[in-house]
C-alpha positions, 0 to 999 in steps of 0.5 A: 588780508590773507586768510580772512574775508573782507567782512571779517577784516571790516569787523576786526577793524571796527571792533577796535573802535568799540573801545573808543565808543565805550569810553565816550559813552562812559564820559557821556553818562556812566556816572548816572548809569552807575548810580541808577542801575550799576555798571554801564552798559546794563541794557541795549544800546541804540545806534542811529543811522541817518540813512535808509537800510542798505546803503554804505553807512547802514552796512558799516553800522551793522558790522560795527554794531555786531562787533560792539555788541560782542565786546560790551555784552549788550545788543546794539540796535540799529535805528534808521532815520533817513531824511534831509541828509541826516538832519532829521536823525541828528535833530532827534539825536541831540535831544537823546538822554546823555546816558551812553545808550544812544550813539549815532553814525555822523557822516559828511551830509549830516555835518553839512546839513546846516548849510543846506537846510533851514531850521536845522536844530543842531550844530555839529561842532558844538552839539556832538563829540566825535568818538571813532572813525568807522570807515572810508567811503571813496566816490565813484562816478558811474553811468548807464553803459547802455545809454552812454556806451561811449563814456569810458572815463571822466573826460569823455563824460564831461565833454559829452555833458558840456556839448549837450548842456541840461541833458544830463543829471547826476544823483548822490546820497543827499545834499551835502554828501561828498559825492554832491560836493565833489561834483559841484566843485567840478561844476564850479570849475566849469568841467560840466553842467549837470544838475544835482538830484538828491536821494535820501540815501 
């Protein structure tokens, strides 16, 4: 966009989504909030991020929180709760009071967590309501250019991995993430034999 920075463009787009969050929060508990303390919101709002600081979900949440705080006139506090592809955060979020003062960044790994972990204490389809789309996150495959200088495209990477099975691993932001699922889909099509190593974010 001419005339504005990428950050400003992102903030502008996310500010538009703030209306959806406000409407959702009022549906969740504004009736009680209005009865108890007056118009919603009259105190800070928590925005739970199911990954560590510094990742794409955390970055998007911080830009969004800034725009939302300006629109609502209350601080929006980021709370990072990494672990089990977001299942830790979602399990705690499920028990939060439905008063409109706790929101959560719901991402693919968290939605998929019940399929990858035992004793998950939430069901994404029945326990949570979607509010607004925050951002798109494309998947990019990268290699260490010093270790694998001849890997210049996906075809050459997969050829190398198939020729030397069990020598390469790949990582993602967690089990059930779009990066993990994309690579496993390609693995099921016998395009590579790399093993997955998950991180918390």
